[in-house]
PyMOL commands that place a pseudoatom at each C-alpha (Angstrom):
pseudoatom trace, name=CA, resn=MET, resi=1, chain=A, elem=C, hetatm=0, pos=[72.606, 40.428, 114.764]
pseudoatom trace, name=CA, resn=SER, resi=2, chain=A, elem=C, hetatm=0, pos=[69.476, 42.565, 114.811]
pseudoatom trace, name=CA, resn=ARG, resi=3, chain=A, elem=C, hetatm=0, pos=[68.638, 44.854, 111.984]
pseudoatom trace, name=CA, resn=LEU, resi=4, chain=A, elem=C, hetatm=0, pos=[67.821, 48.488, 112.600]
pseudoatom trace, name=CA, resn=PRO, resi=5, chain=A, elem=C, hetatm=0, pos=[64.848, 49.952, 110.802]
pseudoatom trace, name=CA, resn=PRO, resi=6, chain=A, elem=C, hetatm=0, pos=[65.770, 52.173, 107.875]
pseudoatom trace, name=CA, resn=LEU, resi=7, chain=A, elem=C, hetatm=0, pos=[66.282, 55.823, 108.722]
pseudoatom trace, name=CA, resn=THR, resi=8, chain=A, elem=C, hetatm=0, pos=[63.630, 58.130, 107.428]
pseudoatom trace, name=CA, resn=ALA, resi=9, chain=A, elem=C, hetatm=0, pos=[63.276, 61.892, 107.620]
pseudoatom trace, name=CA, resn=ALA, resi=10, chain=A, elem=C, hetatm=0, pos=[60.520, 61.449, 110.198]
pseudoatom trace, name=CA, resn=ALA, resi=11, chain=A, elem=C, hetatm=0, pos=[62.694, 59.157, 112.330]
pseudoatom trace, name=CA, resn=VAL, resi=12, chain=A, elem=C, hetatm=0, pos=[65.437, 61.756, 112.698]
pseudoatom trace, name=CA, resn=ASP, resi=13, chain=A, elem=C, hetatm=0, pos=[63.160, 64.805, 112.658]
pseudoatom trace, name=CA, resn=ILE, resi=14, chain=A, elem=C, hetatm=0, pos=[64.395, 66.177, 109.349]
pseudoatom trace, name=CA, resn=PRO, resi=15, chain=A, elem=C, hetatm=0, pos=[61.788, 68.416, 107.755]
pseudoatom trace, name=CA, resn=ASP, resi=16, chain=A, elem=C, hetatm=0, pos=[60.425, 67.437, 104.376]
pseudoatom trace, name=CA, resn=PRO, resi=17, chain=A, elem=C, hetatm=0, pos=[62.270, 69.613, 101.811]
pseudoatom trace, name=CA, resn=ALA, resi=18, chain=A, elem=C, hetatm=0, pos=[59.043, 70.005, 99.841]
pseudoatom trace, name=CA, resn=ARG, resi=19, chain=A, elem=C, hetatm=0, pos=[57.548, 71.856, 102.834]
pseudoatom trace, name=CA, resn=LEU, resi=20, chain=A, elem=C, hetatm=0, pos=[60.477, 74.204, 103.364]
pseudoatom trace, name=CA, resn=SER, resi=21, chain=A, elem=C, hetatm=0, pos=[59.921, 77.714, 102.111]
pseudoatom trace, name=CA, resn=THR, resi=22, chain=A, elem=C, hetatm=0, pos=[62.571, 79.372, 100.048]
pseudoatom trace, name=CA, resn=ARG, resi=23, chain=A, elem=C, hetatm=0, pos=[60.926, 82.788, 99.987]
pseudoatom trace, name=CA, resn=ALA, resi=24, chain=A, elem=C, hetatm=0, pos=[63.324, 85.525, 101.016]
pseudoatom trace, name=CA, resn=SER, resi=25, chain=A, elem=C, hetatm=0, pos=[60.646, 87.019, 103.267]
pseudoatom trace, name=CA, resn=ASP, resi=26, chain=A, elem=C, hetatm=0, pos=[60.732, 83.858, 105.402]
pseudoatom trace, name=CA, resn=HIS, resi=27, chain=A, elem=C, hetatm=0, pos=[64.406, 84.408, 106.199]
pseudoatom trace, name=CA, resn=PRO, resi=28, chain=A, elem=C, hetatm=0, pos=[64.976, 87.830, 107.737]
pseudoatom trace, name=CA, resn=PRO, resi=29, chain=A, elem=C, hetatm=0, pos=[68.206, 89.466, 106.609]
pseudoatom trace, name=CA, resn=ARG, resi=30, chain=A, elem=C, hetatm=0, pos=[71.084, 89.402, 109.029]
pseudoatom trace, name=CA, resn=MET, resi=31, chain=A, elem=C, hetatm=0, pos=[71.552, 92.563, 111.024]
pseudoatom trace, name=CA, resn=LYS, resi=32, chain=A, elem=C, hetatm=0, pos=[74.256, 94.803, 109.621]
pseudoatom trace, name=CA, resn=ALA, resi=33, chain=A, elem=C, hetatm=0, pos=[76.610, 96.082, 112.294]
pseudoatom trace, name=CA, resn=VAL, resi=34, chain=A, elem=C, hetatm=0, pos=[79.929, 97.831, 112.741]
pseudoatom trace, name=CA, resn=ILE, resi=35, chain=A, elem=C, hetatm=0, pos=[82.012, 97.988, 115.901]
pseudoatom trace, name=CA, resn=TYR, resi=36, chain=A, elem=C, hetatm=0, pos=[84.804, 100.512, 116.311]
pseudoatom trace, name=CA, resn=HIS, resi=37, chain=A, elem=C, hetatm=0, pos=[86.980, 98.169, 118.303]
pseudoatom trace, name=CA, resn=ASN, resi=38, chain=A, elem=C, hetatm=0, pos=[90.164, 98.181, 120.330]
pseudoatom trace, name=CA, resn=PRO, resi=39, chain=A, elem=C, hetatm=0, pos=[91.214, 94.567, 120.944]
pseudoatom trace, name=CA, resn=ALA, resi=40, chain=A, elem=C, hetatm=0, pos=[93.323, 95.683, 123.937]
pseudoatom trace, name=CA, resn=CYS, resi=41, chain=A, elem=C, hetatm=0, pos=[90.185, 96.972, 125.724]
pseudoatom trace, name=CA, resn=ALA, resi=42, chain=A, elem=C, hetatm=0, pos=[88.189, 94.510, 127.870]
pseudoatom trace, name=CA, resn=THR, resi=43, chain=A, elem=C, hetatm=0, pos=[84.960, 96.490, 127.375]
pseudoatom trace, name=CA, resn=SER, resi=44, chain=A, elem=C, hetatm=0, pos=[85.419, 96.401, 123.617]
pseudoatom trace, name=CA, resn=ARG, resi=45, chain=A, elem=C, hetatm=0, pos=[86.141, 92.647, 123.671]
pseudoatom trace, name=CA, resn=ASN, resi=46, chain=A, elem=C, hetatm=0, pos=[83.057, 92.037, 125.826]
pseudoatom trace, name=CA, resn=VAL, resi=47, chain=A, elem=C, hetatm=0, pos=[80.858, 94.048, 123.452]
pseudoatom trace, name=CA, resn=LEU, resi=48, chain=A, elem=C, hetatm=0, pos=[82.164, 92.137, 120.438]
pseudoatom trace, name=CA, resn=ALA, resi=49, chain=A, elem=C, hetatm=0, pos=[81.527, 88.825, 122.222]
pseudoatom trace, name=CA, resn=LEU, resi=50, chain=A, elem=C, hetatm=0, pos=[78.017, 89.939, 123.229]
pseudoatom trace, name=CA, resn=MET, resi=51, chain=A, elem=C, hetatm=0, pos=[77.233, 90.944, 119.636]
pseudoatom trace, name=CA, resn=ARG, resi=52, chain=A, elem=C, hetatm=0, pos=[78.341, 87.535, 118.385]
pseudoatom trace, name=CA, resn=HIS, resi=53, chain=A, elem=C, hetatm=0, pos=[76.367, 85.865, 121.191]
pseudoatom trace, name=CA, resn=ALA, resi=54, chain=A, elem=C, hetatm=0, pos=[73.295, 87.711, 119.857]
pseudoatom trace, name=CA, resn=GLY, resi=55, chain=A, elem=C, hetatm=0, pos=[73.934, 86.237, 116.403]
pseudoatom trace, name=CA, resn=VAL, resi=56, chain=A, elem=C, hetatm=0, pos=[75.357, 89.431, 114.926]
pseudoatom trace, name=CA, resn=GLU, resi=57, chain=A, elem=C, hetatm=0, pos=[78.686, 89.206, 113.100]
pseudoatom trace, name=CA, resn=PRO, resi=58, chain=A, elem=C, hetatm=0, pos=[79.815, 92.811, 112.810]
pseudoatom trace, name=CA, resn=GLU, resi=59, chain=A, elem=C, hetatm=0, pos=[82.305, 94.497, 110.587]
pseudoatom trace, name=CA, resn=VAL, resi=60, chain=A, elem=C, hetatm=0, pos=[85.201, 95.075, 112.988]
pseudoatom trace, name=CA, resn=VAL, resi=61, chain=A, elem=C, hetatm=0, pos=[87.032, 98.366, 112.531]
pseudoatom trace, name=CA, resn=GLU, resi=62, chain=A, elem=C, hetatm=0, pos=[90.159, 98.593, 114.643]
pseudoatom trace, name=CA, resn=TYR, resi=63, chain=A, elem=C, hetatm=0, pos=[89.836, 102.328, 114.971]
pseudoatom trace, name=CA, resn=LEU, resi=64, chain=A, elem=C, hetatm=0, pos=[93.390, 102.872, 116.222]
pseudoatom trace, name=CA, resn=ARG, resi=65, chain=A, elem=C, hetatm=0, pos=[94.662, 101.490, 112.891]
pseudoatom trace, name=CA, resn=THR, resi=66, chain=A, elem=C, hetatm=0, pos=[91.824, 102.836, 110.750]
pseudoatom trace, name=CA, resn=PRO, resi=67, chain=A, elem=C, hetatm=0, pos=[90.241, 105.815, 112.498]
pseudoatom trace, name=CA, resn=PRO, resi=68, chain=A, elem=C, hetatm=0, pos=[86.959, 107.213, 111.247]
pseudoatom trace, name=CA, resn=ASP, resi=69, chain=A, elem=C, hetatm=0, pos=[87.213, 110.417, 109.253]
pseudoatom trace, name=CA, resn=ARG, resi=70, chain=A, elem=C, hetatm=0, pos=[85.868, 113.664, 110.701]
pseudoatom trace, name=CA, resn=ALA, resi=71, chain=A, elem=C, hetatm=0, pos=[82.426, 113.359, 109.104]
pseudoatom trace, name=CA, resn=ARG, resi=72, chain=A, elem=C, hetatm=0, pos=[82.027, 109.742, 110.255]
pseudoatom trace, name=CA, resn=LEU, resi=73, chain=A, elem=C, hetatm=0, pos=[83.140, 110.566, 113.808]
pseudoatom trace, name=CA, resn=ILE, resi=74, chain=A, elem=C, hetatm=0, pos=[80.698, 113.481, 113.995]
pseudoatom trace, name=CA, resn=ALA, resi=75, chain=A, elem=C, hetatm=0, pos=[77.913, 111.241, 112.668]
pseudoatom trace, name=CA, resn=LEU, resi=76, chain=A, elem=C, hetatm=0, pos=[78.644, 108.479, 115.222]
pseudoatom trace, name=CA, resn=ILE, resi=77, chain=A, elem=C, hetatm=0, pos=[78.689, 110.932, 118.121]
pseudoatom trace, name=CA, resn=ALA, resi=78, chain=A, elem=C, hetatm=0, pos=[75.465, 112.613, 117.001]
pseudoatom trace, name=CA, resn=ALA, resi=79, chain=A, elem=C, hetatm=0, pos=[73.641, 109.335, 116.292]
pseudoatom trace, name=CA, resn=ALA, resi=80, chain=A, elem=C, hetatm=0, pos=[74.591, 108.080, 119.760]
pseudoatom trace, name=CA, resn=GLY, resi=81, chain=A, elem=C, hetatm=0, pos=[73.020, 111.222, 121.242]
pseudoatom trace, name=CA, resn=LEU, resi=82, chain=A, elem=C, hetatm=0, pos=[76.285, 112.426, 122.724]
pseudoatom trace, name=CA, resn=GLN, resi=83, chain=A, elem=C, hetatm=0, pos=[78.185, 115.668, 122.856]
pseudoatom trace, name=CA, resn=VAL, resi=84, chain=A, elem=C, hetatm=0, pos=[81.741, 115.599, 121.486]
pseudoatom trace, name=CA, resn=ARG, resi=85, chain=A, elem=C, hetatm=0, pos=[83.174, 115.946, 124.996]
pseudoatom trace, name=CA, resn=ASP, resi=86, chain=A, elem=C, hetatm=0, pos=[81.165, 112.840, 126.061]
pseudoatom trace, name=CA, resn=ALA, resi=87, chain=A, elem=C, hetatm=0, pos=[82.978, 110.797, 123.402]
pseudoatom trace, name=CA, resn=LEU, resi=88, chain=A, elem=C, hetatm=0, pos=[86.444, 111.703, 124.685]
pseudoatom trace, name=CA, resn=ARG, resi=89, chain=A, elem=C, hetatm=0, pos=[88.434, 109.088, 126.543]
pseudoatom trace, name=CA, resn=GLU, resi=90, chain=A, elem=C, hetatm=0, pos=[90.628, 110.341, 129.396]
pseudoatom trace, name=CA, resn=LYS, resi=91, chain=A, elem=C, hetatm=0, pos=[92.170, 107.195, 130.921]
pseudoatom trace, name=CA, resn=GLY, resi=92, chain=A, elem=C, hetatm=0, pos=[95.353, 105.982, 129.216]
pseudoatom trace, name=CA, resn=THR, resi=93, chain=A, elem=C, hetatm=0, pos=[95.389, 108.841, 126.707]
pseudoatom trace, name=CA, resn=PRO, resi=94, chain=A, elem=C, hetatm=0, pos=[97.137, 112.205, 126.202]
pseudoatom trace, name=CA, resn=TYR, resi=95, chain=A, elem=C, hetatm=0, pos=[93.933, 113.949, 127.402]
pseudoatom trace, name=CA, resn=ALA, resi=96, chain=A, elem=C, hetatm=0, pos=[95.594, 115.753, 130.328]
pseudoatom trace, name=CA, resn=ALA, resi=97, chain=A, elem=C, hetatm=0, pos=[98.848, 116.482, 128.489]
pseudoatom trace, name=CA, resn=LEU, resi=98, chain=A, elem=C, hetatm=0, pos=[96.871, 118.128, 125.667]
pseudoatom trace, name=CA, resn=GLY, resi=99, chain=A, elem=C, hetatm=0, pos=[94.838, 120.233, 128.104]
pseudoatom trace, name=CA, resn=LEU, resi=100, chain=A, elem=C, hetatm=0, pos=[91.544, 118.807, 126.836]
pseudoatom trace, name=CA, resn=ALA, resi=101, chain=A, elem=C, hetatm=0, pos=[89.783, 119.398, 130.156]
pseudoatom trace, name=CA, resn=ASP, resi=102, chain=A, elem=C, hetatm=0, pos=[89.773, 123.133, 129.330]
pseudoatom trace, name=CA, resn=PRO, resi=103, chain=A, elem=C, hetatm=0, pos=[86.072, 124.086, 129.004]
pseudoatom trace, name=CA, resn=ALA, resi=104, chain=A, elem=C, hetatm=0, pos=[87.043, 126.856, 126.566]
pseudoatom trace, name=CA, resn=LEU, resi=105, chain=A, elem=C, hetatm=0, pos=[87.850, 124.250, 123.890]
pseudoatom trace, name=CA, resn=ASP, resi=106, chain=A, elem=C, hetatm=0, pos=[85.068, 123.957, 121.336]
pseudoatom trace, name=CA, resn=ASP, resi=107, chain=A, elem=C, hetatm=0, pos=[83.847, 120.830, 119.535]
pseudoatom trace, name=CA, resn=ALA, resi=108, chain=A, elem=C, hetatm=0, pos=[86.038, 121.489, 116.489]
pseudoatom trace, name=CA, resn=GLN, resi=109, chain=A, elem=C, hetatm=0, pos=[89.162, 121.604, 118.660]
pseudoatom trace, name=CA, resn=LEU, resi=110, chain=A, elem=C, hetatm=0, pos=[88.175, 118.452, 120.522]
pseudoatom trace, name=CA, resn=LEU, resi=111, chain=A, elem=C, hetatm=0, pos=[87.497, 116.651, 117.228]
pseudoatom trace, name=CA, resn=ASP, resi=112, chain=A, elem=C, hetatm=0, pos=[90.879, 117.791, 115.916]
pseudoatom trace, name=CA, resn=ALA, resi=113, chain=A, elem=C, hetatm=0, pos=[92.524, 116.209, 118.971]
pseudoatom trace, name=CA, resn=MET, resi=114, chain=A, elem=C, hetatm=0, pos=[90.529, 112.976, 118.569]
pseudoatom trace, name=CA, resn=LEU, resi=115, chain=A, elem=C, hetatm=0, pos=[91.483, 112.675, 114.921]
pseudoatom trace, name=CA, resn=ALA, resi=116, chain=A, elem=C, hetatm=0, pos=[95.153, 113.422, 115.639]
pseudoatom trace, name=CA, resn=HIS, resi=117, chain=A, elem=C, hetatm=0, pos=[95.152, 110.929, 118.550]
pseudoatom trace, name=CA, resn=PRO, resi=118, chain=A, elem=C, hetatm=0, pos=[92.492, 108.230, 117.914]
pseudoatom trace, name=CA, resn=ILE, resi=119, chain=A, elem=C, hetatm=0, pos=[93.133, 106.759, 121.371]
pseudoatom trace, name=CA, resn=LEU, resi=120, chain=A, elem=C, hetatm=0, pos=[91.097, 109.748, 122.599]
pseudoatom trace, name=CA, resn=ILE, resi=121, chain=A, elem=C, hetatm=0, pos=[87.964, 108.327, 120.922]
pseudoatom trace, name=CA, resn=ASN, resi=122, chain=A, elem=C, hetatm=0, pos=[86.016, 106.499, 123.582]
pseudoatom trace, name=CA, resn=ARG, resi=123, chain=A, elem=C, hetatm=0, pos=[85.160, 102.941, 122.723]
pseudoatom trace, name=CA, resn=PRO, resi=124, chain=A, elem=C, hetatm=0, pos=[83.508, 100.953, 121.498]
pseudoatom trace, name=CA, resn=PHE, resi=125, chain=A, elem=C, hetatm=0, pos=[81.072, 102.751, 119.244]
pseudoatom trace, name=CA, resn=VAL, resi=126, chain=A, elem=C, hetatm=0, pos=[78.621, 100.267, 117.720]
pseudoatom trace, name=CA, resn=GLN, resi=127, chain=A, elem=C, hetatm=0, pos=[76.283, 100.905, 114.809]
pseudoatom trace, name=CA, resn=THR, resi=128, chain=A, elem=C, hetatm=0, pos=[73.501, 98.487, 113.862]
pseudoatom trace, name=CA, resn=ASP, resi=129, chain=A, elem=C, hetatm=0, pos=[70.252, 98.700, 111.923]
pseudoatom trace, name=CA, resn=ARG, resi=130, chain=A, elem=C, hetatm=0, pos=[68.696, 99.761, 115.241]
pseudoatom trace, name=CA, resn=GLY, resi=131, chain=A, elem=C, hetatm=0, pos=[70.962, 102.716, 116.009]
pseudoatom trace, name=CA, resn=VAL, resi=132, chain=A, elem=C, hetatm=0, pos=[74.324, 103.774, 117.406]
pseudoatom trace, name=CA, resn=ARG, resi=133, chain=A, elem=C, hetatm=0, pos=[75.603, 103.438, 120.956]
pseudoatom trace, name=CA, resn=LEU, resi=134, chain=A, elem=C, hetatm=0, pos=[78.787, 104.122, 122.813]
pseudoatom trace, name=CA, resn=ALA, resi=135, chain=A, elem=C, hetatm=0, pos=[78.791, 100.741, 124.536]
pseudoatom trace, name=CA, resn=ARG, resi=136, chain=A, elem=C, hetatm=0, pos=[80.088, 101.827, 127.932]
pseudoatom trace, name=CA, resn=PRO, resi=137, chain=A, elem=C, hetatm=0, pos=[79.088, 99.955, 129.925]
pseudoatom trace, name=CA, resn=SER, resi=138, chain=A, elem=C, hetatm=0, pos=[79.095, 97.045, 127.534]
pseudoatom trace, name=CA, resn=GLU, resi=139, chain=A, elem=C, hetatm=0, pos=[75.428, 96.216, 128.291]
pseudoatom trace, name=CA, resn=ASN, resi=140, chain=A, elem=C, hetatm=0, pos=[74.424, 99.415, 126.432]
pseudoatom trace, name=CA, resn=VAL, resi=141, chain=A, elem=C, hetatm=0, pos=[74.866, 97.492, 123.179]
pseudoatom trace, name=CA, resn=LEU, resi=142, chain=A, elem=C, hetatm=0, pos=[71.832, 95.332, 124.054]
pseudoatom trace, name=CA, resn=GLU, resi=143, chain=A, elem=C, hetatm=0, pos=[69.615, 98.328, 123.202]
pseudoatom trace, name=CA, resn=ILE, resi=144, chain=A, elem=C, hetatm=0, pos=[70.515, 97.976, 119.521]
pseudoatom trace, name=CA, resn=LEU, resi=145, chain=A, elem=C, hetatm=0, pos=[70.818, 94.182, 119.169]
pseudoatom trace, name=CA, resn=PRO, resi=146, chain=A, elem=C, hetatm=0, pos=[68.202, 91.496, 118.596]
pseudoatom trace, name=CA, resn=PRO, resi=147, chain=A, elem=C, hetatm=0, pos=[66.862, 90.040, 121.861]
pseudoatom trace, name=CA, resn=VAL, resi=148, chain=A, elem=C, hetatm=0, pos=[69.344, 87.797, 123.664]
pseudoatom trace, name=CA, resn=HIS, resi=149, chain=A, elem=C, hetatm=0, pos=[67.903, 85.037, 125.835]
pseudoatom trace, name=CA, resn=ALA, resi=150, chain=A, elem=C, hetatm=0, pos=[70.855, 82.725, 126.410]
pseudoatom trace, name=CA, resn=PRO, resi=151, chain=A, elem=C, hetatm=0, pos=[73.126, 83.317, 129.405]
pseudoatom trace, name=CA, resn=PHE, resi=152, chain=A, elem=C, hetatm=0, pos=[76.142, 85.551, 128.873]
pseudoatom trace, name=CA, resn=ARG, resi=153, chain=A, elem=C, hetatm=0, pos=[79.053, 86.466, 131.122]
pseudoatom trace, name=CA, resn=LYS, resi=154, chain=A, elem=C, hetatm=0, pos=[81.752, 89.034, 130.536]
pseudoatom trace, name=CA, resn=GLU, resi=155, chain=A, elem=C, hetatm=0, pos=[85.318, 87.784, 130.356]
pseudoatom trace, name=CA, resn=ASP, resi=156, chain=A, elem=C, hetatm=0, pos=[85.756, 88.679, 134.059]
pseudoatom trace, name=CA, resn=GLY, resi=157, chain=A, elem=C, hetatm=0, pos=[82.791, 86.440, 134.959]
pseudoatom trace, name=CA, resn=GLU, resi=158, chain=A, elem=C, hetatm=0, pos=[80.231, 89.209, 135.551]
pseudoatom trace, name=CA, resn=VAL, resi=159, chain=A, elem=C, hetatm=0, pos=[76.739, 88.039, 134.568]
pseudoatom trace, name=CA, resn=VAL, resi=160, chain=A, elem=C, hetatm=0, pos=[75.089, 90.160, 131.877]
pseudoatom trace, name=CA, resn=ILE, resi=161, chain=A, elem=C, hetatm=0, pos=[72.247, 87.756, 130.975]
pseudoatom trace, name=CA, resn=ASP, resi=162, chain=A, elem=C, hetatm=0, pos=[71.338, 85.130, 133.563]
pseudoatom trace, name=CA, resn=ALA, resi=163, chain=A, elem=C, hetatm=0, pos=[70.288, 81.502, 133.056]
pseudoatom trace, name=CA, resn=GLU, resi=164, chain=A, elem=C, hetatm=0, pos=[66.638, 82.538, 132.772]
pseudoatom trace, name=CA, resn=GLY, resi=165, chain=A, elem=C, hetatm=0, pos=[67.461, 84.992, 129.981]
pseudoatom trace, name=CA, resn=ARG, resi=166, chain=A, elem=C, hetatm=0, pos=[67.031, 88.066, 132.190]
pseudoatom trace, name=CA, resn=GLY, resi=167, chain=A, elem=C, hetatm=0, pos=[69.381, 90.931, 131.749]
pseudoatom trace, name=CA, resn=PRO, resi=168, chain=A, elem=C, hetatm=0, pos=[71.158, 93.106, 131.857]
pseudoatom trace, name=CA, resn=ILE, resi=169, chain=A, elem=C, hetatm=0, pos=[71.780, 92.217, 135.488]
pseudoatom trace, name=CA, resn=LYS, resi=170, chain=A, elem=C, hetatm=0, pos=[72.332, 95.295, 137.657]
pseudoatom trace, name=CA, resn=LYS, resi=171, chain=A, elem=C, hetatm=0, pos=[74.950, 95.257, 140.376]
pseudoatom trace, name=CA, resn=PRO, resi=172, chain=A, elem=C, hetatm=0, pos=[73.821, 96.355, 143.833]
pseudoatom trace, name=CA, resn=GLY, resi=173, chain=A, elem=C, hetatm=0, pos=[73.896, 100.143, 144.029]
pseudoatom trace, name=CA, resn=GLN, resi=174, chain=A, elem=C, hetatm=0, pos=[73.320, 100.706, 140.293]
for i in range(1, 174): cmd.bond("trace and resi %d" % i, "trace and resi %d" % (i + 1))
show_as sticks, trace
zoom trace
């Protein structure tokens, strides 16, 4: 029976602990992030997966259960560079039944409707140290995440970041 040489740190490429820095400045803090998430929404699930793929573990706020208050909603909309009407969701909501398409409705009335019916809040809003985005399409979140170089596909198979780390990948006609 042959004997194997003893394992050393050099043999298995383990760095010498004496050379490892423990200064906080050598370890950048993790990005703080919040996603206002609806787990029933494919776009929201894709954004959450893309955030995690980028190494960001966000605070997940299921906004249908825990909606933002008025001040927070106004702040998210403003920080994303949107108008209140741009943050309204029409599909699968009481938008039409409530007459929210009426251009005479002001921002306060639209906000009242969104707070009374959180399903009217378009999703997902994402806030990171780099800003706020309404992540529709889901690739919009890349603007406020650390660079992502590994391939990523949405749950439907659509390529967002290709094998060479290029992305977001535009569909023909976009």
